[in-house]
N, C-alpha and C positions, 0 to 999 in steps of 0.2 A: 200895711199893704195887704196882708193876707186877710184881715178882717174886711177890707173893702171888697176884695175879690169874692169872699164868702157871701157877703151881703148881696152882691150882684148876682151870683149864682143862685142864691136862695130865691131872690125875686123872680128870676127867669124861670126856674123850675116850678116854684109854687104858684106863680101867677099865670105863666104862659103854658105850663105843662109840656106836652110832647113837642110842640113847635119850638118852645123855648130851649128844650134839651137839644133838639136838632140844630138850632141856630148857634148855640154856644159851642157845640162840638165842631161845627164848621169853623168858627173863629179860633177855637183851640188848636185846630190843625194848621190854619193859615197864618195866624199872628201869635199864637200861644199866649193870649192875655190871661186866660184862666185854665189851669191844668185840669184834665179830666179827673184827676185824683180828688178834686173838690166837688165837681159837678155830679159825677156818677154816684158816689156814696150818698150824697144828699138825695139824689133821685131814689136810691135804694131805701133810704129812710122814709121817703114819701110812699114808696111801695108798701113798706112795713105798716105804715099808718092807714093803708087802704085808699090813699088818694090817687095812686097811679097803678097801672098794670105792669107787672114785671116784663112780660113779653113785649108789650108796646114800647116800654121805656128802652129796652135793649135795641129794638128795631129803630127807634128814632135816633138813638145815640150812634148806632152803626151806620145809618144812612148819612147822618151829619159828618161822621168821620170820613166816609167814602167821598162825599162831595168836596170836603176840604182837601183831601189827598189828591183828588182829580184836578183841583185848581192849581195846586203846586206842581203836579205832574205836567200840566199844560205850560206853567211858567218855565219849567226846565226844557220842555220839548220845543217851545217856540222862542223862548228868550235866551236860553243857555246861560253860560257863565256871565256874559256882559250885564245881564239884568241884575245880578247880585251886586255888581259895582254900584248900580243906581239905587236899588231898593233893598239891599241886604239888611240895613238897619230896621226897616219896616217889617220885613219878613223874619228878622232875628236869625238870619243865616249868613255865615261868613264863608270865605273861600276855604278856610281851614276846615270848617264843618263839611263842605263839599268834598274836599280831599279825603277826609276821614270816611265819609259815606261811600265814595268811589272805591276806596281801599276795601271796604266791607264787601262791595259787589264783586271785586276781583277775587276775594278770598272765599266767599260763601255763595256767590251767584245770586240769582233772582230771589232765592229763598230768604235773603236778608230783609226783603220787604215784609215778609210774614213776621219775622222775629222783631223787627224794629217797631211794629205796632204795639209791642208790650213793654217798650222802654221809653221813659219820659224824655222829651225833647227829640229823641231820634225819630219819633213818629212823624214829626214835621219835616225834618231834614231829609229823610230818605226818599221822599216823593220827588224832589227836584232832580237829583242825579238819576233817578229812574226815568224821568222824562228826557234828560240830557242824553242818556245812553240808549234812548229809544226802545225801552223795554216794551214788549207787546202789550197793548192796552188791555186785552182780555185777561192776560196773566196777571197784570198789575191789579186789576179790579178784583180778581178772584183771591189773590193772596192778601190784599188789603182788607177785603171783606172778612176773610177767615180770621186774620189776626185781630182786627178791630172787634169782631164778634166775641172772640175769646176774652179779650181785655175788658170789654164792656160787661160781659156776664160776670167776670171776676169782681169788678169794682161795684157794680150794682148789688151783687150778692153779698159782698162784705158790708156795704151800707145797710142792707136789709138785716143782716145778722147782728150788727153792732147797734142798730137803732139810734137812740139819742147820742151815742158816742161815735157817730159816723165820721166826725172830723179826724178821728184817730187813724183813718185809713191812709191819709196822705203821708203820715209819718211811717207807717208800715211799708208803703210802697217805696218811699225814699230809702228806707233801710235795706230792703230786699230786692230792689230793681236789678242789681247786678247778679244776684243769685238766680232771679227769674231768667235773665238773659243766658246765663251759663247753662241752666237746665234745658232751655230751648235749643241751644246750639248742640248740646250733647244728644238731645232727642233727634235732631236732624242728622247728625253723624251716625247714630244708631240705625236710623231709617235707611240711610244711603248704604251702609254696610250690609244691612239685611237684604235690600233689593239686589245689590251686586252678587251676594252669595246665592240668592235665589235664581238669578239669571245663569250663574255658572253651574248650578246643579242640573245634571241631565234629567230631562223629562222622561218618565216611564210610559 
């Protein structure tokens, strides 16, 4: 299965270039047939070979991720939970996934959209409850773009550094994805505490 996905990703990236990267990232967000942990390191390897530009690759990947996220946001906004009953298998999202994502929102607020962009599978799931809960579209776009940009730079950069061993990136991500999420959450908490202390400090 993985070999087939890798071949598909290779063909799209090496043949179609930036449009191929954009298109696969849209699909990766909507249906997750191919994880970005395969697509982007391969793109990074192509950057290392001089076939692609690092900046344009990241832009294409981020735009594709944003388009895919907006599609799922619209699904949540206009379809709500009933649409999961009909198309949950196609979207690979269950009511349990939505319950979990909504719990994240209740605990962490809108910032969960930013953190979820760096966690496999959660990237797709979180966009639907964001739509269901009518998160402001401007804030959704901003947080999704920032999170996707950081994730894409990381994966393309790893593919660039690893070169011909770019396929090892997916194993590294699977091994350390929880660590990445914990670090992100701690970063948010540190930022919130810092802002609160700053607001409480009397201005001179």
